[in-house]
LOSEKOL-895623 format. One record per residue (C-alpha): residue in one letter; x, y, z. Coordinates in nm, 2 decimals, always signed. Each point is the difference from the previous one (the first is absolute). Layout:
// residues N
[kemi a, [X, Y, Z]],
...
//
This chain:
// residues 302
[kemi m, [-4.90, -4.83, +4.30]],
[kemi p, [-0.19, +0.24, -0.22]],
[kemi s, [-0.23, +0.18, +0.24]],
[kemi g, [-0.37, -0.08, -0.03]],
[kemi n, [-0.20, -0.31, -0.08]],
[kemi v, [-0.15, +0.01, -0.35]],
[kemi g, [-0.13, -0.37, +0.02]],
[kemi n, [-0.14, -0.11, -0.35]],
[kemi r, [-0.07, +0.31, -0.12]],
[kemi g, [+0.03, +0.09, -0.39]],
[kemi i, [+0.19, +0.30, -0.17]],
[kemi g, [-0.32, +0.23, -0.02]],
[kemi t, [-0.12, -0.07, +0.38]],
[kemi v, [+0.35, +0.10, +0.11]],
[kemi l, [+0.04, +0.29, -0.26]],
[kemi f, [-0.38, +0.09, +0.17]],
[kemi n, [+0.09, -0.01, +0.30]],
[kemi m, [+0.32, +0.16, +0.03]],
[kemi i, [-0.14, +0.33, -0.16]],
[kemi k, [-0.29, +0.02, +0.25]],
[kemi h, [+0.21, -0.02, +0.25]],
[kemi e, [+0.32, +0.17, -0.08]],
[kemi g, [-0.10, +0.24, -0.26]],
[kemi y, [-0.01, +0.01, -0.39]],
[kemi l, [+0.40, +0.06, -0.01]],
[kemi r, [+0.05, -0.32, +0.18]],
[kemi p, [+0.08, -0.23, -0.29]],
[kemi m, [+0.29, +0.22, -0.09]],
[kemi r, [+0.18, +0.00, +0.27]],
[kemi g, [+0.39, -0.11, -0.09]],
[kemi m, [-0.02, +0.16, -0.34]],
[kemi g, [+0.25, +0.25, +0.09]],
[kemi t, [+0.24, -0.26, +0.14]],
[kemi v, [-0.05, -0.20, -0.39]],
[kemi i, [+0.07, +0.33, -0.13]],
[kemi i, [+0.33, +0.10, +0.16]],
[kemi g, [+0.11, -0.31, -0.05]],
[kemi a, [-0.10, -0.11, -0.35]],
[kemi g, [+0.18, +0.24, -0.16]],
[kemi p, [+0.37, -0.11, +0.08]],
[kemi a, [-0.10, -0.34, +0.03]],
[kemi h, [-0.15, -0.05, -0.36]],
[kemi a, [+0.28, +0.21, -0.16]],
[kemi l, [+0.30, -0.25, +0.11]],
[kemi y, [-0.24, -0.25, -0.08]],
[kemi f, [-0.09, +0.07, -0.35]],
[kemi a, [+0.38, +0.10, -0.04]],
[kemi s, [+0.14, -0.32, +0.13]],
[kemi y, [-0.22, -0.23, -0.20]],
[kemi e, [+0.04, +0.15, -0.32]],
[kemi h, [+0.38, -0.05, +0.04]],
[kemi l, [+0.00, -0.31, +0.12]],
[kemi k, [-0.25, -0.12, -0.24]],
[kemi q, [+0.21, +0.10, -0.32]],
[kemi k, [+0.34, -0.11, +0.19]],
[kemi i, [-0.16, -0.35, +0.06]],
[kemi s, [-0.17, -0.08, -0.35]],
[kemi h, [+0.33, +0.11, -0.20]],
[kemi q, [+0.25, -0.20, +0.22]],
[kemi t, [-0.23, -0.30, +0.09]],
[kemi p, [-0.16, -0.25, -0.19]],
[kemi l, [-0.38, +0.06, +0.17]],
[kemi n, [-0.25, +0.21, -0.23]],
[kemi m, [-0.14, +0.32, +0.10]],
[kemi t, [-0.30, -0.14, +0.19]],
[kemi v, [+0.21, -0.19, +0.23]],
[kemi s, [+0.24, +0.29, +0.01]],
[kemi s, [-0.27, +0.25, +0.13]],
[kemi g, [-0.08, -0.25, +0.26]],
[kemi v, [+0.34, -0.05, +0.15]],
[kemi a, [+0.06, +0.37, -0.04]],
[kemi g, [-0.30, +0.12, +0.18]],
[kemi c, [+0.07, -0.24, +0.26]],
[kemi v, [+0.35, +0.13, +0.11]],
[kemi s, [-0.12, +0.37, -0.06]],
[kemi t, [-0.23, -0.06, +0.29]],
[kemi i, [+0.26, -0.02, +0.25]],
[kemi i, [+0.06, +0.36, -0.09]],
[kemi h, [-0.38, +0.08, +0.01]],
[kemi d, [-0.10, -0.15, +0.32]],
[kemi a, [+0.31, +0.15, +0.16]],
[kemi i, [-0.22, +0.34, -0.01]],
[kemi m, [-0.35, -0.12, -0.01]],
[kemi t, [+0.00, -0.25, +0.29]],
[kemi p, [+0.05, +0.29, +0.24]],
[kemi t, [-0.26, +0.19, -0.20]],
[kemi d, [-0.24, -0.32, +0.05]],
[kemi v, [+0.01, -0.02, +0.38]],
[kemi v, [-0.10, +0.40, +0.08]],
[kemi k, [-0.31, -0.07, -0.30]],
[kemi q, [-0.09, -0.32, +0.17]],
[kemi r, [+0.02, +0.15, +0.35]],
[kemi l, [-0.19, +0.30, -0.13]],
[kemi q, [-0.25, -0.21, -0.15]],
[kemi m, [-0.07, -0.22, +0.30]],
[kemi s, [-0.36, -0.01, +0.14]],
[kemi n, [-0.01, +0.28, +0.27]],
[kemi s, [+0.37, +0.09, -0.07]],
[kemi p, [+0.13, +0.17, +0.29]],
[kemi y, [+0.25, +0.23, -0.22]],
[kemi n, [-0.10, +0.39, -0.07]],
[kemi g, [+0.25, -0.05, -0.34]],
[kemi i, [+0.29, -0.09, -0.20]],
[kemi l, [+0.22, +0.17, +0.22]],
[kemi n, [-0.20, -0.09, +0.32]],
[kemi c, [+0.03, -0.34, -0.10]],
[kemi v, [+0.37, -0.01, -0.09]],
[kemi s, [+0.11, +0.16, +0.29]],
[kemi s, [-0.21, -0.21, +0.25]],
[kemi i, [+0.12, -0.32, -0.17]],
[kemi w, [+0.38, +0.13, +0.02]],
[kemi r, [-0.07, +0.09, +0.35]],
[kemi t, [-0.16, -0.32, +0.12]],
[kemi e, [+0.13, -0.30, -0.26]],
[kemi g, [+0.30, +0.12, -0.16]],
[kemi l, [+0.10, +0.00, -0.32]],
[kemi g, [+0.04, -0.34, -0.04]],
[kemi a, [-0.40, +0.04, +0.00]],
[kemi f, [+0.00, +0.18, -0.35]],
[kemi y, [+0.21, -0.28, -0.15]],
[kemi r, [-0.17, -0.31, +0.20]],
[kemi s, [-0.20, -0.15, -0.29]],
[kemi y, [+0.28, +0.10, -0.24]],
[kemi m, [+0.14, -0.38, -0.10]],
[kemi v, [-0.38, -0.08, +0.03]],
[kemi q, [-0.07, +0.26, -0.29]],
[kemi l, [+0.30, -0.11, -0.18]],
[kemi f, [-0.14, -0.38, +0.00]],
[kemi m, [-0.34, +0.13, -0.09]],
[kemi n, [+0.11, +0.27, -0.28]],
[kemi a, [+0.23, -0.26, -0.15]],
[kemi p, [-0.26, -0.20, -0.13]],
[kemi f, [-0.21, +0.31, -0.05]],
[kemi q, [+0.21, +0.17, -0.24]],
[kemi i, [+0.10, -0.35, -0.19]],
[kemi v, [-0.33, -0.05, -0.05]],
[kemi h, [-0.07, +0.36, -0.08]],
[kemi f, [+0.27, +0.09, -0.27]],
[kemi m, [-0.06, -0.36, -0.14]],
[kemi t, [-0.38, +0.07, -0.06]],
[kemi y, [+0.07, +0.34, -0.14]],
[kemi e, [+0.27, -0.09, -0.22]],
[kemi y, [-0.21, -0.28, -0.13]],
[kemi c, [-0.31, +0.20, -0.01]],
[kemi q, [+0.20, +0.26, -0.23]],
[kemi n, [+0.12, -0.25, -0.24]],
[kemi f, [-0.40, -0.16, -0.05]],
[kemi l, [-0.12, +0.35, +0.00]],
[kemi n, [+0.26, +0.22, -0.16]],
[kemi p, [+0.25, -0.21, -0.18]],
[kemi d, [+0.19, +0.30, -0.18]],
[kemi r, [+0.03, +0.20, +0.32]],
[kemi i, [-0.17, +0.30, -0.08]],
[kemi y, [-0.07, +0.28, +0.21]],
[kemi n, [-0.40, -0.12, +0.10]],
[kemi p, [-0.14, +0.13, +0.30]],
[kemi l, [-0.24, -0.23, +0.00]],
[kemi y, [+0.19, -0.29, -0.06]],
[kemi h, [+0.23, +0.12, +0.30]],
[kemi m, [-0.31, +0.02, +0.22]],
[kemi i, [-0.16, -0.35, -0.07]],
[kemi s, [+0.35, -0.14, +0.06]],
[kemi g, [+0.08, +0.19, +0.31]],
[kemi g, [-0.35, -0.07, +0.17]],
[kemi v, [+0.02, -0.38, -0.09]],
[kemi a, [+0.34, -0.06, +0.11]],
[kemi g, [-0.06, +0.21, +0.35]],
[kemi g, [-0.34, -0.16, +0.02]],
[kemi l, [+0.17, -0.37, +0.01]],
[kemi a, [+0.25, +0.08, +0.18]],
[kemi a, [-0.19, +0.10, +0.30]],
[kemi a, [-0.21, -0.29, +0.00]],
[kemi i, [+0.29, -0.23, +0.00]],
[kemi t, [+0.16, +0.18, +0.26]],
[kemi t, [-0.27, +0.07, +0.26]],
[kemi p, [+0.11, -0.25, +0.23]],
[kemi l, [+0.36, +0.17, +0.04]],
[kemi d, [-0.19, +0.36, +0.02]],
[kemi v, [-0.23, -0.13, +0.28]],
[kemi c, [+0.30, -0.14, +0.22]],
[kemi k, [+0.17, +0.33, -0.08]],
[kemi t, [-0.27, +0.21, +0.11]],
[kemi l, [-0.01, -0.17, +0.34]],
[kemi l, [+0.35, +0.08, +0.05]],
[kemi n, [-0.01, +0.40, -0.10]],
[kemi t, [-0.31, +0.05, +0.22]],
[kemi q, [+0.07, -0.23, +0.32]],
[kemi t, [+0.03, +0.24, +0.33]],
[kemi t, [+0.23, -0.05, +0.29]],
[kemi n, [-0.25, -0.21, +0.21]],
[kemi v, [+0.00, -0.32, -0.29]],
[kemi r, [+0.33, -0.09, -0.16]],
[kemi v, [+0.03, -0.19, -0.31]],
[kemi e, [+0.35, -0.06, -0.12]],
[kemi g, [+0.10, -0.13, -0.34]],
[kemi l, [-0.21, -0.17, -0.28]],
[kemi f, [-0.04, -0.31, +0.15]],
[kemi r, [-0.20, +0.11, +0.32]],
[kemi a, [-0.19, +0.25, -0.24]],
[kemi v, [-0.13, -0.28, -0.18]],
[kemi t, [-0.08, -0.19, +0.29]],
[kemi t, [-0.17, +0.25, +0.16]],
[kemi v, [-0.23, +0.08, -0.34]],
[kemi y, [-0.04, -0.35, -0.02]],
[kemi t, [-0.12, -0.03, +0.37]],
[kemi l, [-0.27, +0.28, -0.01]],
[kemi g, [-0.13, -0.03, -0.34]],
[kemi g, [+0.09, -0.32, -0.13]],
[kemi p, [+0.07, -0.11, -0.41]],
[kemi g, [-0.21, +0.31, -0.05]],
[kemi g, [+0.18, +0.25, +0.19]],
[kemi f, [+0.27, +0.03, -0.24]],
[kemi f, [-0.25, +0.10, -0.25]],
[kemi r, [-0.14, +0.27, +0.16]],
[kemi g, [-0.01, +0.32, -0.20]],
[kemi m, [+0.08, -0.16, -0.29]],
[kemi v, [-0.28, +0.20, -0.18]],
[kemi a, [+0.13, +0.34, +0.14]],
[kemi r, [+0.33, -0.06, -0.09]],
[kemi v, [-0.09, -0.11, -0.37]],
[kemi l, [-0.22, +0.33, -0.02]],
[kemi y, [+0.31, +0.21, +0.15]],
[kemi q, [+0.26, -0.13, -0.23]],
[kemi m, [-0.18, -0.06, -0.31]],
[kemi p, [-0.06, +0.37, -0.07]],
[kemi s, [+0.36, +0.10, +0.13]],
[kemi t, [+0.23, -0.21, -0.15]],
[kemi a, [-0.21, +0.08, -0.32]],
[kemi i, [+0.03, +0.42, +0.07]],
[kemi s, [+0.40, -0.09, +0.06]],
[kemi w, [+0.08, -0.20, -0.30]],
[kemi t, [-0.20, +0.27, -0.23]],
[kemi t, [+0.16, +0.31, +0.16]],
[kemi y, [+0.37, -0.19, +0.03]],
[kemi e, [-0.04, -0.14, -0.43]],
[kemi f, [-0.15, +0.38, -0.08]],
[kemi f, [+0.34, +0.19, +0.16]],
[kemi k, [+0.22, -0.32, -0.12]],
[kemi f, [-0.15, +0.14, -0.36]],
[kemi v, [+0.04, +0.34, +0.02]],
[kemi l, [+0.34, -0.02, +0.16]],
[kemi m, [+0.11, -0.24, -0.28]],
[kemi k, [-0.15, +0.22, -0.23]],
[kemi k, [+0.17, +0.32, +0.05]],
[kemi s, [+0.34, -0.25, +0.00]],
[kemi n, [-0.10, -0.12, -0.34]],
[kemi i, [-0.03, +0.38, -0.09]],
[kemi s, [+0.34, +0.09, +0.15]],
[kemi d, [+0.17, -0.27, -0.16]],
[kemi d, [-0.15, +0.07, -0.36]],
[kemi r, [+0.14, +0.31, +0.02]],
[kemi p, [+0.32, +0.08, -0.28]],
[kemi p, [+0.31, +0.03, +0.17]],
[kemi p, [+0.13, +0.40, +0.05]],
[kemi p, [+0.22, +0.12, -0.24]],
[kemi p, [+0.37, -0.03, +0.05]],
[kemi p, [+0.09, +0.36, +0.22]],
[kemi p, [+0.14, +0.30, -0.24]],
[kemi v, [+0.34, +0.03, -0.07]],
[kemi n, [+0.21, +0.21, +0.23]],
[kemi s, [+0.16, +0.27, -0.23]],
[kemi t, [+0.16, +0.21, +0.30]],
[kemi l, [+0.19, -0.38, +0.03]],
[kemi i, [+0.09, -0.04, -0.32]],
[kemi n, [+0.17, +0.32, -0.03]],
[kemi e, [+0.17, -0.01, +0.32]],
[kemi k, [+0.18, -0.29, -0.15]],
[kemi i, [+0.06, +0.17, -0.35]],
[kemi t, [+0.15, +0.32, +0.20]],
[kemi k, [+0.21, -0.19, +0.25]],
[kemi k, [+0.36, +0.06, -0.04]],
[kemi t, [+0.18, -0.32, -0.19]],
[kemi s, [+0.36, -0.06, +0.16]],
[kemi v, [+0.23, -0.20, -0.26]],
[kemi r, [+0.31, -0.21, +0.08]],
[kemi c, [+0.29, +0.04, -0.19]],
[kemi d, [+0.30, -0.22, +0.02]],
[kemi l, [+0.19, +0.18, -0.29]],
[kemi p, [+0.36, +0.11, +0.11]],
[kemi v, [+0.00, +0.39, +0.09]],
[kemi a, [+0.15, +0.09, -0.33]],
[kemi s, [-0.25, -0.09, -0.18]],
[kemi r, [-0.32, +0.12, +0.16]],
[kemi s, [+0.01, +0.36, -0.10]],
[kemi r, [+0.00, -0.10, -0.37]],
[kemi i, [-0.30, -0.28, +0.04]],
[kemi y, [-0.21, +0.21, +0.25]],
[kemi s, [+0.01, +0.29, -0.27]],
[kemi h, [-0.12, -0.21, -0.27]],
[kemi y, [-0.21, -0.25, +0.18]],
[kemi t, [-0.25, +0.17, +0.26]],
[kemi v, [-0.26, -0.07, +0.23]],
[kemi r, [-0.22, +0.27, +0.14]],
[kemi d, [-0.14, +0.04, +0.32]],
[kemi d, [-0.35, +0.00, -0.18]],
[kemi g, [+0.04, -0.41, -0.11]],
[kemi s, [+0.07, +0.07, -0.34]],
[kemi k, [+0.32, -0.09, -0.15]],
[kemi g, [+0.22, +0.23, -0.24]],
[kemi q, [+0.14, -0.14, -0.34]],
[kemi q, [-0.06, -0.33, -0.05]],
[kemi f, [+0.25, -0.28, -0.13]],
//
């Protein structure tokens, strides 16, 4: 369970008390973990997403919006395999009165006291949560793009708006699952909650139906700029790389290599052998009349 008792305090009160008691940099704890994990996770995520989206849309009767949702859902499996341990460390560092001094201290402490499984304790819950999140996220983004940018030209404003709306809507819908995931990630050794069902019952027991939506505003406020920046950055590099590729493809083909004159001369000057099946007595007379020289040219013509 998370340390400390937040009661019914809002975002502003929690943030004020956090800075007051633990310093101005306290809200930034865990940011380094996100930076380390987000790079490779998002690289694999978007690469697999683009590949699967094109494959599904071209080889199935599904339209591009639905294909994007399916591709995003499948890509989540790869993404979450990297980000789940990252989230565990980040959330342990962000707990109220966290006992960890930094990333390495947190990782070594979890490994030593709880084992490798602690980093993936919420992996299935993460997939169960992120699958609907990514379906809503990508389908909403494609829908917004079809509405705002039907020609699919590069427009940072449209990409930012579409990404922000998609991320905010997906975050709001999946907040109950995120609460359960956070409970599994932040529990300590003296309090054990195993599995999604136990997490759901624990949240309901402690907070009632409203407990599943605690932190929804903070989650939406975090996801909207995050997904807006993510999509804008992704579309920018995609535009630059595709433009560079098109310039390369439009270049005329290179001229054929020049003929190697040395090779031709070698063929011409190569000694030519002639087989003659005439009787021996007739050969000298024929050879004296028709000759073949070593330089390849003939003697008298027939």
